[in-house]
ROVEX-311317 format. One record per atom (N, C-alpha, C): x, y, z. Coordinates in steps of 0.05 Angstrom, whole numbers, padded with zeros to 5 digits, always signed. Example, Ala and Ser with C-alpha at 12.3 -4.5 7.8 and 13.67 -1.06 7.14 Angstrom:
REM ROVEX-311317
+00264-00114+00156
+00246-00090+00156
+00264-00066+00156
+00257-00045+00142
+00273-00021+00143
+00258+00001+00157
***
This chain:
REM ROVEX-311317
-00023+00202-00588
+00001+00197-00573
+00022+00183-00591
+00047+00191-00588
+00068+00180-00605
+00086+00160-00590
+00096+00140-00604
+00116+00123-00593
+00143+00138-00595
+00158+00136-00573
+00182+00154-00570
+00206+00142-00583
+00210+00115-00581
+00234+00103-00591
+00231+00075-00603
+00252+00065-00615
+00252+00038-00624
+00241+00035-00653
+00233+00010-00659
+00224+00003-00686
+00200+00020-00696
+00182+00027-00677
+00158+00042-00685
+00159+00071-00677
+00183+00082-00674
+00187+00110-00666
+00171+00129-00683
+00157+00147-00671
+00140+00168-00683
+00113+00158-00693
+00108+00132-00692
+00082+00122-00699
+00061+00130-00678
+00037+00135-00687
+00015+00144-00670
+00000+00120-00659
-00006+00121-00633
-00025+00102-00621
-00049+00118-00610
-00072+00105-00611
-00096+00120-00603
-00103+00114-00574
-00117+00134-00562
-00126+00132-00534
-00156+00123-00536
-00164+00105-00519
-00192+00096-00520
-00212+00119-00514
-00233+00120-00531
-00252+00142-00527
-00273+00134-00507
-00284+00154-00493
-00305+00149-00473
-00295+00136-00448
-00269+00138-00443
-00258+00125-00419
-00242+00147-00404
-00245+00148-00378
-00231+00167-00362
-00203+00156-00355
-00184+00160-00373
-00156+00151-00367
-00138+00175-00368
-00114+00171-00356
-00095+00192-00355
-00069+00182-00367
-00065+00186-00393
-00041+00175-00406
-00015+00186-00394
+00005+00169-00391
+00031+00178-00382
+00042+00198-00402
+00051+00221-00391
+00062+00241-00409
+00087+00231-00423
+00091+00241-00448
+00114+00232-00464
+00140+00235-00449
+00143+00258-00435
+00169+00263-00421
+00174+00243-00398
+00152+00235-00385
+00154+00216-00363
+00160+00188-00375
+00146+00181-00397
+00151+00155-00409
+00180+00153-00419
+00190+00175-00431
+00217+00176-00441
+00237+00173-00418
+00231+00187-00396
+00248+00185-00372
+00249+00157-00361
+00226+00143-00360
+00224+00116-00350
+00241+00097-00367
+00240+00100-00393
+00256+00083-00410
+00286+00090-00409
+00292+00114-00403
+00320+00121-00398
+00330+00107-00373
+00313+00106-00353
+00320+00092-00328
+00324+00062-00334
+00306+00050-00349
+00306+00022-00354
+00330+00013-00372
+00337+00031-00391
+00358+00024-00409
+00349+00003-00430
+00365-00017-00434
+00360-00037-00454
+00338-00056-00445
+00315-00057-00459
+00293-00075-00452
+00291-00098-00471
+00311-00101-00488
+00311-00122-00508
+00309-00150-00495
+00289-00166-00505
+00285-00193-00494
+00270-00194-00468
+00261-00172-00457
+00248-00172-00431
+00218-00178-00434
+00207-00190-00412
+00179-00195-00410
+00166-00173-00394
+00145-00161-00405
+00133-00137-00393
+00104-00143-00384
+00097-00132-00361
+00069-00132-00352
+00061-00103-00347
+00039-00095-00361
+00028-00068-00357
+00001-00071-00344
-00002-00062-00320
-00027-00062-00305
-00041-00035-00309
-00068-00034-00308
-00083-00010-00314
-00073+00001-00341
-00073-00016-00361
-00059-00010-00386
-00070+00013-00403
-00096+00019-00401
-00107+00041-00416
-00103+00038-00446
-00086+00053-00459
-00080+00051-00487
-00058+00031-00494
-00045+00021-00473
-00023+00003-00477
+00004+00016-00484
+00005+00042-00479
+00029+00058-00488
+00055+00047-00477
+00056+00040-00452
+00081+00030-00440
+00090+00004-00452
+00072-00016-00453
+00078-00041-00464
+00085-00040-00494
+00071-00023-00509
+00077-00020-00537
+00104-00007-00541
+00110+00013-00525
+00137+00026-00526
+00159+00005-00521
+00154-00012-00501
+00173-00033-00495
+00177-00053-00518
+00154-00061-00531
+00156-00078-00554
+00171-00064-00577
+00166-00039-00580
+00181-00023-00601
+00211-00024-00596
+00218-00025-00571
+00247-00025-00564
+00259-00053-00560
+00244-00074-00568
+00256-00100-00569
+00247-00120-00547
+00227-00112-00530
+00217-00131-00510
+00206-00156-00524
+00209-00179-00511
+00201-00204-00524
+00171-00209-00522
+00158-00198-00501
+00130-00203-00497
+00119-00182-00478
+00094-00173-00483
+00080-00155-00465
+00053-00165-00459
+00046-00165-00433
+00019-00172-00424
+00006-00147-00414
-00018-00141-00426
-00033-00117-00419
-00057-00125-00403
-00062-00112-00380
-00085-00118-00363
-00101-00092-00359
-00126-00094-00366
-00145-00071-00361
-00173-00082-00360
-00189-00072-00342
-00216-00083-00339
-00237-00069-00356
-00229-00049-00372
-00248-00035-00389
-00247-00046-00417
-00270-00054-00428
-00271-00067-00454
-00261-00047-00476
-00266-00021-00472
-00257-00001-00492
-00226+00001-00492
-00215-00001-00468
-00185-00001-00467
-00174-00026-00480
-00185-00049-00474
-00176-00074-00486
-00178-00073-00516
-00200-00062-00526
-00203-00060-00555
-00183-00040-00567
-00178-00018-00553
-00159+00002-00563
-00130-00009-00564
-00123-00025-00543
-00097-00037-00543
-00094-00056-00566
-00114-00073-00571
-00113-00092-00593
-00110-00077-00620
-00126-00055-00623
-00126-00039-00648
-00098-00026-00651
-00087-00016-00630
-00060-00004-00632
-00039-00024-00640
-00040-00048-00628
-00020-00069-00635
-00023-00078-00663
-00048-00081-00672
-00053-00090-00699
-00046-00069-00720
-00050-00044-00713
-00043-00022-00732
-00013-00021-00736
+00002-00030-00716
+00032-00030-00719
+00042-00056-00731
+00024-00075-00735
+00032-00101-00747
+00047-00119-00727
+00042-00116-00701
+00055-00133-00681
+00040-00159-00680
+00055-00181-00684
+00043-00208-00685
+00032-00216-00658
+00010-00231-00657
-00003-00238-00633
+00014-00254-00614
+00035-00267-00623
+00053-00283-00606
+00069-00266-00587
+00070-00240-00592
+00086-00222-00576
+00070-00207-00554
+00045-00213-00552
+00029-00199-00531
+00005-00216-00522
-00005-00208-00499
-00029-00219-00488
-00045-00196-00477
-00072-00196-00481
-00089-00176-00470
-00109-00190-00452
-00109-00181-00427
-00126-00193-00406
-00146-00172-00397
-00172-00176-00403
-00192-00158-00394
-00201-00166-00366
-00189-00154-00347
-00193-00162-00319
-00184-00140-00300
-00194-00141-00276
-00185-00123-00255
-00155-00129-00249
-00139-00108-00246
-00111-00111-00242
-00104-00127-00216
-00121-00124-00196
-00116-00138-00171
-00123-00167-00172
-00146-00173-00184
-00155-00201-00184
-00142-00218-00206
-00129-00204-00225
-00116-00220-00247
-00089-00231-00238
-00077-00220-00218
-00049-00227-00211
-00046-00257-00202
-00064-00269-00187
-00060-00297-00180
-00057-00316-00204
-00069-00309-00226
-00068-00327-00250
-00044-00322-00267
-00028-00302-00261
-00005-00295-00278
+00021-00310-00272
+00028-00315-00247
+00055-00326-00242
+00059-00353-00254
+00082-00356-00267
+00091-00382-00277
+00121-00382-00272
+00130-00403-00259
+00158-00404-00250
+00178-00397-00272
+00172-00408-00297
+00191-00403-00319
+00185-00378-00335
+00164-00364-00326
+00155-00341-00343
+00149-00317-00326
+00166-00310-00308
+00161-00286-00291
+00167-00261-00307
+00157-00239-00298
+00160-00214-00312
+00186-00199-00304
+00199-00187-00324
+00224-00172-00319
+00217-00143-00312
+00196-00133-00323
+00188-00105-00317
+00157-00105-00313
+00149-00094-00291
+00120-00090-00285
+00116-00060-00282
+00097-00049-00298
+00091-00021-00297
+00062-00018-00290
+00056+00000-00271
+00029+00006-00264
+00024+00036-00259
+00002+00045-00270
-00006+00073-00268
-00035+00074-00261
-00042+00066-00235
-00070+00064-00228
-00083+00092-00223
-00109+00093-00222
-00123+00118-00215
-00112+00128-00189
-00109+00155-00187
-00099+00167-00162
-00120+00165-00140
-00110+00168-00115
-00126+00170-00091
-00142+00146-00083
-00137+00123-00094
-00153+00099-00088
-00138+00077-00074
-00113+00082-00068
-00096+00062-00054
-00090+00038-00071
-00095+00040-00098
-00092+00017-00115
-00063+00010-00119
-00046+00030-00120
-00017+00024-00124
-00007+00007-00101
-00014+00015-00077
-00005+00000-00053
-00016-00028-00053
-00042-00032-00060
-00054-00058-00060
-00041-00076-00082
-00035-00064-00105
-00022-00079-00127
+00006-00088-00118
+00021-00070-00105
+00048-00078-00096
+00047-00101-00076
+00028-00100-00059
+00025-00122-00039
+00019-00148-00054
+00002-00147-00074
-00004-00171-00089
+00019-00181-00106
+00033-00162-00119
+00057-00170-00135
+00077-00184-00117
+00081-00173-00093
+00099-00184-00073
+00090-00212-00065
+00064-00215-00059
+00053-00240-00049
+00054-00262-00070
+00048-00256-00095
+00046-00276-00116
+00072-00281-00131
+00093-00266-00124
+00120-00271-00134
+00121-00274-00164
+00112-00254-00178
+00111-00255-00207
+00134-00239-00220
+00151-00228-00204
+00174-00212-00214
+00199-00230-00216
+00214-00228-00238
+00238-00243-00240
+00259-00233-00220
+00279-00249-00214
+00298-00241-00193
+00312-00215-00197
+00316-00207-00223
+00329-00181-00228
+00310-00161-00240
+00284-00167-00236
+00263-00149-00248
+00258-00124-00232
+00243-00106-00244
+00235-00081-00232
+00205-00076-00233
+00194-00064-00213
+00166-00055-00213
+00167-00024-00213
+00154-00012-00232
+00153+00017-00234
+00124+00026-00229
+00121+00044-00210
+00094+00054-00203
+00093+00084-00208
+00074+00092-00225
+00070+00120-00230
+00047+00129-00211
+00053+00150-00196
+00032+00159-00177
+00035+00189-00172
+00013+00201-00161
+00012+00229-00155
+00030+00234-00131
+00043+00258-00130
+00062+00264-00109
+00051+00262-00081
+00024+00267-00078
+00012+00266-00052
+00002+00238-00044
+00003+00219-00062
-00004+00192-00056
+00018+00179-00039
+00011+00169-00016
+00030+00156+00001
+00030+00126-00005
+00053+00116-00013
+00056+00087-00019
+00078+00076-00002
+00070+00065+00021
+00090+00053+00039
+00081+00025+00048
+00078+00007+00029
+00068-00020+00038
+00089-00036+00053
+00080-00054+00069
+00098-00072+00083
+00102-00097+00065
+00125-00099+00053
+00130-00120+00033
+00151-00139+00042
+00149-00164+00033
+00168-00185+00041
+00192-00187+00021
+00185-00188-00005
+00206-00193-00025
+00214-00169-00041
+00199-00147-00039
+00205-00123-00054
+00215-00101-00036
+00232-00084-00047
+00242-00061-00032
+00243-00037-00051
+00237-00013-00040
+00238+00012-00056
+00267+00018-00062
+00274+00019-00088
+00301+00024-00096
+00307+00054-00099
+00287+00068-00111
+00290+00097-00115
+00264+00109-00124
+00263+00136-00122
+00239+00151-00132
+00249+00174-00149
+00235+00179-00171
+00241+00201-00188
+00216+00218-00190
+00219+00245-00189
+00196+00263-00190
+00197+00278-00217
+00174+00280-00229
+00170+00295-00254
+00145+00313-00251
+00149+00337-00242
+00126+00354-00236
+00110+00343-00213
+00085+00338-00218
+00067+00326-00197
+00067+00296-00197
+00083+00284-00215
+00083+00255-00218
+00109+00244-00205
+00106+00221-00191
+00129+00207-00181
+00130+00179-00192
+00153+00170-00200
+00158+00142-00208
+00173+00129-00185
+00160+00110-00172
+00173+00094-00151
+00182+00068-00163
+00207+00061-00158
+00219+00037-00170
+00225+00017-00148
+00214-00007-00151
+00218-00029-00132
+00234-00051-00145
+00250-00065-00129
+00264-00088-00139
+00263-00110-00118
+00273-00133-00125
+00274-00155-00105
+00293-00148-00082
+00285-00155-00058
+00301-00151-00035
+00327-00167-00037
+00350-00154-00031
+00376-00168-00033
+00379-00187-00010
+00386-00212-00016
+00390-00232+00004
+00419-00238+00007
+00430-00231+00031
+00459-00235+00036
+00468-00264+00034
+00449-00282+00037
+00456-00311+00036
+00465-00319+00008
+00458-00301-00012
+00465-00307-00039
+00494-00299-00046
+00508-00285-00027
+00535-00276-00032
+00553-00298-00042
+00550-00322-00031
+00568-00344-00037
+00566-00352-00067
+00543-00344-00079
+00539-00351-00107
+00550-00330-00126
+00559-00307-00115
+00568-00286-00132
+00596-00292-00143
+00602-00284-00168
+00628-00288-00179
+00650-00276-00161
+00672-00290-00158
+00694-00279-00142
+00694-00287-00113
+00672-00298-00104
+00671-00307-00076
+00681-00336-00074
+00697-00342-00054
+00708-00368-00050
+00695-00382-00027
***
């Protein structure tokens, strides 16, 4: 698998062997980063990280830090090997070998919320919905952050959320990227520039 853009463009990263993962296709990853635009200085969380392709792509494009979460030791080892092969210093990433759902309560820090959260869970297990509910409950997304969920077109993701709202969906063949952001609060209008 190749990195598409940024400092490490065209460099190869390896996929963990002996693990049933479904790497995000290059065209979908490229489309996602076209949607995101400039990720320079952003804090990234990649759940169900697999090879770490999304977080590594973000670091290549200037993200300030990436946190990778995967419960498979082969995936955690592959992510570390990929980062080290690129010479990315340990201060720019964290690797958490844990279940994506149970790891979330330990992640939120008021001064260190994530700007972009990406998850590509196994299909047909309702994991995307459960993760969104937990992300919403533990409030780990920055006020202007985005949550991107990659899922199969037939997977229904309609969770009842308090702080997150579906902003848009993009379809790429059988894959859908659902994009969530913080719910807009009209009470904040008085703080916007130009309001008196």
